[in-house]
PDB file of N, H, CA, C and O in Angstrom:
ATOM      1  N   MET A   1     -24.327  27.206 -10.224  1.00  0.00           N
ATOM      2  CA  MET A   1     -24.395  27.601 -11.633  1.00  0.00           C
ATOM      3  C   MET A   1     -23.862  26.479 -12.523  1.00  0.00           C
ATOM      4  O   MET A   1     -24.525  26.055 -13.470  1.00  0.00           O
ATOM      5  N   GLU A   2     -22.661  26.006 -12.209  1.00  0.00           N
ATOM      6  H   GLU A   2     -22.122  26.351 -11.440  1.00  0.00           H
ATOM      7  CA  GLU A   2     -22.044  24.963 -13.031  1.00  0.00           C
ATOM      8  C   GLU A   2     -22.890  23.693 -13.052  1.00  0.00           C
ATOM      9  O   GLU A   2     -23.038  23.042 -14.086  1.00  0.00           O
ATOM     10  N   LYS A   3     -23.442  23.355 -11.885  1.00  0.00           N
ATOM     11  H   LYS A   3     -23.322  23.884 -11.045  1.00  0.00           H
ATOM     12  CA  LYS A   3     -24.249  22.133 -11.791  1.00  0.00           C
ATOM     13  C   LYS A   3     -25.456  22.207 -12.716  1.00  0.00           C
ATOM     14  O   LYS A   3     -25.737  21.260 -13.450  1.00  0.00           O
ATOM     15  N   SER A   4     -26.168  23.326 -12.683  1.00  0.00           N
ATOM     16  H   SER A   4     -25.940  24.096 -12.086  1.00  0.00           H
ATOM     17  CA  SER A   4     -27.365  23.463 -13.513  1.00  0.00           C
ATOM     18  C   SER A   4     -27.002  23.424 -14.997  1.00  0.00           C
ATOM     19  O   SER A   4     -27.753  22.886 -15.810  1.00  0.00           O
ATOM     20  N   VAL A   5     -25.855  23.993 -15.344  1.00  0.00           N
ATOM     21  H   VAL A   5     -25.245  24.430 -14.683  1.00  0.00           H
ATOM     22  CA  VAL A   5     -25.419  23.998 -16.744  1.00  0.00           C
ATOM     23  C   VAL A   5     -25.131  22.576 -17.201  1.00  0.00           C
ATOM     24  O   VAL A   5     -25.550  22.170 -18.285  1.00  0.00           O
ATOM     25  N   SER A   6     -24.415  21.819 -16.373  1.00  0.00           N
ATOM     26  H   SER A   6     -24.075  22.149 -15.492  1.00  0.00           H
ATOM     27  CA  SER A   6     -24.083  20.442 -16.733  1.00  0.00           C
ATOM     28  C   SER A   6     -25.351  19.596 -16.807  1.00  0.00           C
ATOM     29  O   SER A   6     -25.470  18.715 -17.658  1.00  0.00           O
ATOM     30  N   LYS A   7     -26.295  19.871 -15.909  1.00  0.00           N
ATOM     31  H   LYS A   7     -26.198  20.587 -15.217  1.00  0.00           H
ATOM     32  CA  LYS A   7     -27.564  19.137 -15.930  1.00  0.00           C
ATOM     33  C   LYS A   7     -28.321  19.451 -17.213  1.00  0.00           C
ATOM     34  O   LYS A   7     -28.897  18.560 -17.837  1.00  0.00           O
ATOM     35  N   LEU A   8     -28.318  20.725 -17.605  1.00  0.00           N
ATOM     36  H   LEU A   8     -27.851  21.449 -17.098  1.00  0.00           H
ATOM     37  CA  LEU A   8     -29.002  21.136 -18.824  1.00  0.00           C
ATOM     38  C   LEU A   8     -28.402  20.440 -20.036  1.00  0.00           C
ATOM     39  O   LEU A   8     -29.126  19.900 -20.871  1.00  0.00           O
ATOM     40  N   SER A   9     -27.073  20.455 -20.129  1.00  0.00           N
ATOM     41  H   SER A   9     -26.484  20.894 -19.450  1.00  0.00           H
ATOM     42  CA  SER A   9     -26.402  19.825 -21.268  1.00  0.00           C
ATOM     43  C   SER A   9     -26.661  18.327 -21.263  1.00  0.00           C
ATOM     44  O   SER A   9     -26.783  17.715 -22.324  1.00  0.00           O
ATOM     45  N   GLY A  10     -26.747  17.732 -20.079  1.00  0.00           N
ATOM     46  H   GLY A  10     -26.648  18.230 -19.217  1.00  0.00           H
ATOM     47  CA  GLY A  10     -27.041  16.307 -19.970  1.00  0.00           C
ATOM     48  C   GLY A  10     -28.428  16.001 -20.500  1.00  0.00           C
ATOM     49  O   GLY A  10     -28.620  15.034 -21.237  1.00  0.00           O
ATOM     50  N   ILE A  11     -29.400  16.831 -20.121  1.00  0.00           N
ATOM     51  H   ILE A  11     -29.244  17.616 -19.522  1.00  0.00           H
ATOM     52  CA  ILE A  11     -30.777  16.666 -20.598  1.00  0.00           C
ATOM     53  C   ILE A  11     -30.816  16.838 -22.110  1.00  0.00           C
ATOM     54  O   ILE A  11     -31.490  16.086 -22.813  1.00  0.00           O
ATOM     55  N   GLN A  12     -30.083  17.839 -22.606  1.00  0.00           N
ATOM     56  H   GLN A  12     -29.535  18.450 -22.034  1.00  0.00           H
ATOM     57  CA  GLN A  12     -30.035  18.097 -24.037  1.00  0.00           C
ATOM     58  C   GLN A  12     -29.456  16.891 -24.764  1.00  0.00           C
ATOM     59  O   GLN A  12     -29.967  16.485 -25.807  1.00  0.00           O
ATOM     60  N   GLU A  13     -28.393  16.323 -24.214  1.00  0.00           N
ATOM     61  H   GLU A  13     -27.978  16.653 -23.366  1.00  0.00           H
ATOM     62  CA  GLU A  13     -27.749  15.163 -24.819  1.00  0.00           C
ATOM     63  C   GLU A  13     -28.716  13.985 -24.876  1.00  0.00           C
ATOM     64  O   GLU A  13     -28.804  13.292 -25.889  1.00  0.00           O
ATOM     65  N   VAL A  14     -29.437  13.765 -23.785  1.00  0.00           N
ATOM     66  H   VAL A  14     -29.365  14.328 -22.962  1.00  0.00           H
ATOM     67  CA  VAL A  14     -30.401  12.661 -23.724  1.00  0.00           C
ATOM     68  C   VAL A  14     -31.498  12.853 -24.759  1.00  0.00           C
ATOM     69  O   VAL A  14     -31.858  11.914 -25.469  1.00  0.00           O
ATOM     70  N   SER A  15     -32.034  14.074 -24.848  1.00  0.00           N
ATOM     71  H   SER A  15     -31.742  14.837 -24.272  1.00  0.00           H
ATOM     72  CA  SER A  15     -33.113  14.329 -25.806  1.00  0.00           C
ATOM     73  C   SER A  15     -32.619  14.168 -27.238  1.00  0.00           C
ATOM     74  O   SER A  15     -33.353  13.680 -28.097  1.00  0.00           O
ATOM     75  N   VAL A  16     -31.378  14.576 -27.501  1.00  0.00           N
ATOM     76  H   VAL A  16     -30.781  14.973 -26.803  1.00  0.00           H
ATOM     77  CA  VAL A  16     -30.804  14.411 -28.840  1.00  0.00           C
ATOM     78  C   VAL A  16     -30.665  12.927 -29.161  1.00  0.00           C
ATOM     79  O   VAL A  16     -30.969  12.490 -30.270  1.00  0.00           O
ATOM     80  N   ASN A  17     -30.201  12.157 -28.173  1.00  0.00           N
ATOM     81  H   ASN A  17     -29.954  12.513 -27.271  1.00  0.00           H
ATOM     82  CA  ASN A  17     -30.058  10.711 -28.372  1.00  0.00           C
ATOM     83  C   ASN A  17     -31.414  10.067 -28.635  1.00  0.00           C
ATOM     84  O   ASN A  17     -31.535   9.204 -29.504  1.00  0.00           O
ATOM     85  N   LEU A  18     -32.437  10.485 -27.884  1.00  0.00           N
ATOM     86  H   LEU A  18     -32.339  11.186 -27.178  1.00  0.00           H
ATOM     87  CA  LEU A  18     -33.782   9.947 -28.089  1.00  0.00           C
ATOM     88  C   LEU A  18     -34.278  10.293 -29.484  1.00  0.00           C
ATOM     89  O   LEU A  18     -34.880   9.462 -30.164  1.00  0.00           O
ATOM     90  N   LEU A  19     -34.022  11.524 -29.903  1.00  0.00           N
ATOM     91  H   LEU A  19     -33.533  12.199 -29.351  1.00  0.00           H
ATOM     92  CA  LEU A  19     -34.448  11.962 -31.227  1.00  0.00           C
ATOM     93  C   LEU A  19     -33.781  11.124 -32.302  1.00  0.00           C
ATOM     94  O   LEU A  19     -34.439  10.669 -33.239  1.00  0.00           O
ATOM     95  N   LYS A  20     -32.470  10.918 -32.170  1.00  0.00           N
ATOM     96  H   LYS A  20     -31.936  11.287 -31.410  1.00  0.00           H
ATOM     97  CA  LYS A  20     -31.731  10.097 -33.131  1.00  0.00           C
ATOM     98  C   LYS A  20     -32.281   8.683 -33.163  1.00  0.00           C
ATOM     99  O   LYS A  20     -32.482   8.110 -34.234  1.00  0.00           O
ATOM    100  N   ASN A  21     -32.527   8.117 -31.975  1.00  0.00           N
ATOM    101  H   ASN A  21     -32.364   8.582 -31.105  1.00  0.00           H
ATOM    102  CA  ASN A  21     -33.055   6.755 -31.895  1.00  0.00           C
ATOM    103  C   ASN A  21     -34.409   6.650 -32.585  1.00  0.00           C
ATOM    104  O   ASN A  21     -34.645   5.708 -33.342  1.00  0.00           O
ATOM    105  N   SER A  22     -35.295   7.599 -32.336  1.00  0.00           N
ATOM    106  H   SER A  22     -35.104   8.365 -31.721  1.00  0.00           H
ATOM    107  CA  SER A  22     -36.623   7.557 -32.942  1.00  0.00           C
ATOM    108  C   SER A  22     -36.527   7.735 -34.454  1.00  0.00           C
ATOM    109  O   SER A  22     -37.283   7.111 -35.199  1.00  0.00           O
ATOM    110  N   MET A  23     -35.604   8.581 -34.916  1.00  0.00           N
ATOM    111  H   MET A  23     -34.990   9.089 -34.311  1.00  0.00           H
ATOM    112  CA  MET A  23     -35.432   8.794 -36.355  1.00  0.00           C
ATOM    113  C   MET A  23     -34.923   7.520 -37.015  1.00  0.00           C
ATOM    114  O   MET A  23     -35.405   7.133 -38.080  1.00  0.00           O
ATOM    115  N   VAL A  24     -33.948   6.866 -36.383  1.00  0.00           N
ATOM    116  H   VAL A  24     -33.557   7.180 -35.518  1.00  0.00           H
ATOM    117  CA  VAL A  24     -33.410   5.607 -36.904  1.00  0.00           C
ATOM    118  C   VAL A  24     -34.517   4.553 -36.920  1.00  0.00           C
ATOM    119  O   VAL A  24     -34.651   3.798 -37.884  1.00  0.00           O
ATOM    120  N   TYR A  25     -35.301   4.508 -35.856  1.00  0.00           N
ATOM    121  H   TYR A  25     -35.192   5.122 -35.074  1.00  0.00           H
ATOM    122  CA  TYR A  25     -36.394   3.542 -35.755  1.00  0.00           C
ATOM    123  C   TYR A  25     -37.402   3.765 -36.883  1.00  0.00           C
ATOM    124  O   TYR A  25     -37.834   2.816 -37.536  1.00  0.00           O
ATOM    125  N   LEU A  26     -37.768   5.020 -37.104  1.00  0.00           N
ATOM    126  H   LEU A  26     -37.416   5.791 -36.573  1.00  0.00           H
ATOM    127  CA  LEU A  26     -38.713   5.337 -38.175  1.00  0.00           C
ATOM    128  C   LEU A  26     -38.108   5.011 -39.535  1.00  0.00           C
ATOM    129  O   LEU A  26     -38.801   4.534 -40.433  1.00  0.00           O
ATOM    130  N   TRP A  27     -36.806   5.271 -39.680  1.00  0.00           N
ATOM    131  H   TRP A  27     -36.243   5.658 -38.950  1.00  0.00           H
ATOM    132  CA  TRP A  27     -36.119   5.013 -40.944  1.00  0.00           C
ATOM    133  C   TRP A  27     -36.108   3.521 -41.249  1.00  0.00           C
ATOM    134  O   TRP A  27     -36.329   3.112 -42.389  1.00  0.00           O
ATOM    135  N   VAL A  28     -35.848   2.700 -40.211  1.00  0.00           N
ATOM    136  H   VAL A  28     -35.669   3.033 -39.285  1.00  0.00           H
ATOM    137  CA  VAL A  28     -35.743   1.242 -40.390  1.00  0.00           C
ATOM    138  C   VAL A  28     -37.110   0.627 -40.667  1.00  0.00           C
ATOM    139  O   VAL A  28     -37.221  -0.266 -41.507  1.00  0.00           O
ATOM    140  N   THR A  29     -38.152   1.088 -39.979  1.00  0.00           N
ATOM    141  H   THR A  29     -38.062   1.814 -39.298  1.00  0.00           H
ATOM    142  CA  THR A  29     -39.472   0.476 -40.123  1.00  0.00           C
ATOM    143  C   THR A  29     -40.201   0.969 -41.349  1.00  0.00           C
ATOM    144  O   THR A  29     -41.327   0.547 -41.610  1.00  0.00           O
TER     145      THR A  29
END
């Protein structure tokens, strides 16, 4: 249970980081 939760939060964190990066990229260009 704990492992899947941590994996989920990790995936969520990665997707949030990707979203932020793409937003910054779009903002800069």
